[in-house]
BABA-33855 format. One record per residue (C-alpha): chain; residue number from 0; z, x, y. Coordinates in steps of 0.02 Angstrom, whole numbers, plus 50000, padded with zeros to 5 digits. Last residue first. Layout:
BEGIN
> A; NUM; Z; X; Y $
...
//
This chain:
BEGIN
> A; 83; 55257; 58004; 52256 $
> A; 82; 55428; 57923; 52273 $
> A; 81; 55412; 57907; 52463 $
> A; 80; 55242; 57823; 52443 $
> A; 79; 55317; 57695; 52323 $
> A; 78; 55456; 57658; 52447 $
> A; 77; 55330; 57635; 52588 $
> A; 76; 55225; 57524; 52476 $
> A; 75; 55374; 57414; 52434 $
> A; 74; 55422; 57402; 52618 $
> A; 73; 55246; 57348; 52665 $
> A; 72; 55248; 57217; 52525 $
> A; 71; 55412; 57145; 52593 $
> A; 70; 55339; 57139; 52768 $
> A; 69; 55180; 57052; 52709 $
> A; 68; 55271; 56917; 52610 $
> A; 67; 55152; 56863; 52473 $
> A; 66; 55161; 56691; 52395 $
> A; 65; 55136; 56630; 52215 $
> A; 64; 55201; 56791; 52135 $
> A; 63; 55281; 56949; 52196 $
> A; 62; 55313; 57132; 52156 $
> A; 61; 55278; 57135; 51971 $
> A; 60; 55274; 57316; 51913 $
> A; 59; 55114; 57411; 51873 $
> A; 58; 55124; 57529; 52021 $
> A; 57; 55144; 57380; 52137 $
> A; 56; 55090; 57219; 52053 $
> A; 55; 55049; 57064; 52154 $
> A; 54; 55034; 56900; 52059 $
> A; 53; 54932; 56753; 52120 $
> A; 52; 54963; 56678; 52003 $
> A; 51; 55122; 56631; 51911 $
> A; 50; 55076; 56496; 51785 $
> A; 49; 54938; 56592; 51697 $
> A; 48; 55030; 56759; 51709 $
> A; 47; 55070; 56816; 51532 $
> A; 46; 54939; 56722; 51432 $
> A; 45; 54801; 56749; 51559 $
> A; 44; 54844; 56933; 51575 $
> A; 43; 54838; 56956; 51386 $
> A; 42; 54674; 56860; 51370 $
> A; 41; 54587; 56963; 51504 $
> A; 40; 54439; 56904; 51608 $
> A; 39; 54518; 56737; 51656 $
> A; 38; 54666; 56831; 51731 $
> A; 37; 54547; 56887; 51867 $
> A; 36; 54583; 57063; 51926 $
> A; 35; 54591; 57131; 52103 $
> A; 34; 54618; 57318; 52126 $
> A; 33; 54693; 57396; 52280 $
> A; 32; 54731; 57579; 52310 $
> A; 31; 54863; 57652; 52424 $
> A; 30; 54844; 57821; 52508 $
> A; 29; 54778; 57747; 52671 $
> A; 28; 54926; 57628; 52690 $
> A; 27; 54885; 57503; 52827 $
> A; 26; 54734; 57446; 52725 $
> A; 25; 54855; 57395; 52586 $
> A; 24; 54944; 57278; 52707 $
> A; 23; 54782; 57197; 52765 $
> A; 22; 54710; 57177; 52590 $
> A; 21; 54872; 57101; 52526 $
> A; 20; 54880; 56974; 52667 $
> A; 19; 54693; 56936; 52652 $
> A; 18; 54710; 56902; 52464 $
> A; 17; 54868; 56796; 52467 $
> A; 16; 54792; 56638; 52543 $
> A; 15; 54641; 56638; 52427 $
> A; 14; 54757; 56670; 52281 $
> A; 13; 54861; 56521; 52333 $
> A; 12; 54702; 56417; 52336 $
> A; 11; 54657; 56466; 52157 $
> A; 10; 54475; 56418; 52127 $
> A; 9; 54432; 56579; 52036 $
> A; 8; 54580; 56671; 51960 $
> A; 7; 54700; 56798; 52030 $
> A; 6; 54799; 56954; 51989 $
> A; 5; 54813; 57073; 52136 $
> A; 4; 54846; 57253; 52085 $
> A; 3; 54920; 57380; 52204 $
> A; 2; 54924; 57564; 52160 $
> A; 1; 55038; 57671; 52266 $
> A; 0; 54994; 57851; 52306 $
//
């Protein structure tokens, strides 16, 4: 089952745009999990991703940043499900 992580921070308008797209796509895949983390709560995440948020990770690997393409995320989740 794929694990999706959405890296955000408060006040990020791109994060606000990405969140409903990610939530909708993950909801289409009952085995997938979604976790949202603020980069402000983790120094390592802030250092690595400060200029790239929002960042979507699928199974710990960067899938996208700044903008989320729903169809591309669907395909990534389908591939991750097939590997499981």
